[in-house]
C-alpha positions in Angstrom: 26.2 -9.3 -32.5 24.2 -11.9 -30.5 20.4 -12.8 -30.9 19.6 -10.7 -27.9 21.3 -7.4 -29.3 19.6 -8.3 -32.7 16.2 -8.5 -30.9 16.7 -5.0 -29.0 17.5 -3.5 -32.3 15.1 -4.8 -34.6 12.2 -4.5 -32.3 13.0 -1.2 -30.2 15.7 1.1 -31.7 14.5 0.5 -35.5 11.2 1.7 -34.6 12.7 5.2 -34.0 10.9 5.6 -30.6 13.3 4.0 -28.5 17.1 5.6 -28.5 18.7 2.8 -26.6 17.9 -0.5 -24.8 19.5 -3.0 -22.5 18.5 -6.3 -21.0 19.6 -7.1 -17.5 19.5 -10.8 -16.3 18.2 -10.4 -12.7 19.8 -13.7 -11.2 23.2 -13.1 -12.8 22.6 -9.3 -11.8 24.3 -8.2 -14.9 23.7 -6.8 -18.5 23.4 -9.7 -20.9 22.7 -7.6 -24.1 22.4 -3.9 -25.0 22.3 -1.9 -28.2 25.6 -0.6 -29.8 27.1 1.9 -27.7 24.8 1.7 -24.6 26.7 0.8 -21.6 24.9 0.3 -18.5 27.2 0.3 -15.5 26.9 -2.5 -13.1 25.9 0.0 -10.2 23.0 1.2 -12.4 21.9 -2.5 -13.3 21.6 -3.4 -9.5 19.9 -0.1 -8.7 17.2 -1.2 -11.3 17.0 -4.5 -10.0 16.6 -3.2 -6.4 13.9 -0.6 -7.3 11.5 -3.3 -8.2 12.4 -5.3 -5.3 12.9 -3.5 -2.4 12.4 0.2 -3.5 9.3 0.7 -5.6 7.6 3.4 -3.1 10.7 5.4 -2.8 11.1 5.4 -6.7 7.5 6.6 -7.0 8.2 9.4 -4.5 11.8 10.5 -5.1 12.5 9.4 -8.9 15.6 7.5 -9.7 19.1 8.3 -11.1 20.5 6.6 -14.0 23.8 6.9 -15.8 24.3 10.2 -13.7 21.0 11.6 -14.7 18.0 12.4 -12.4 14.4 11.0 -13.6 11.3 11.8 -12.3 8.9 9.1 -11.9 5.6 9.4 -13.9 4.2 5.8 -13.4 5.6 2.7 -11.2 4.0 -0.8 -10.5 5.5 -4.1 -9.9 6.2 -4.7 -13.5 7.2 -1.4 -15.0 8.6 2.2 -14.2 8.2 5.1 -16.3 10.6 8.1 -15.7 11.0 11.4 -17.4 13.6 14.2 -17.3 14.0 17.3 -19.6 16.2 15.5 -21.9 14.1 12.3 -22.5 12.7 9.5 -20.4 13.5 6.1 -19.3 11.4 3.0 -19.5 12.1 0.0 -17.2 10.0 -3.3 -17.5 10.6 -6.5 -15.3 9.7 -10.0 -16.3 10.5 -13.2 -14.1 14.0 -13.4 -15.6 15.1 -9.9 -17.1 14.9 -6.2 -16.6 14.5 -4.2 -19.9 15.6 -0.8 -19.8 15.1 1.8 -22.7 15.8 5.4 -23.4 14.0 7.8 -25.5 14.9 11.5 -26.3 12.9 14.7 -25.6 10.3 15.1 -28.7 9.9 11.4 -29.1 6.3 10.1 -28.0 6.9 8.7 -24.8 3.6 6.5 -25.0 4.7 4.8 -28.2 8.1 4.0 -26.3 6.3 2.5 -23.4 4.1 0.4 -25.6 7.1 -0.8 -27.6 9.2 -1.8 -24.5 6.0 -3.5 -22.8 5.4 -5.5 -26.0 8.7 -6.7 -26.4 
């Protein structure tokens, strides 16, 4: 496990508010770290990058598909996207260098997940 994976595990997954998380390097256009067993396909990583840079209005209107599941957009701005479906939710936060994506299950408190991801 590298330092980034340890950070995702310690700061997000161990809070019990985040189910899985991954860090995508924007310039390299690939996942550089993820929690154990959380595979983000390259196509999904590229779609998340594209959502921030070219497609934010459409994501707000139409939602987003991630790992073959549809998520309805609850909130979106230039730095974060908060999406939800009946099984849980998806939080996506962008910095200058990375995009952090995290999932949570239905029944968890989405606001706590959003807060944990945005703080990290």
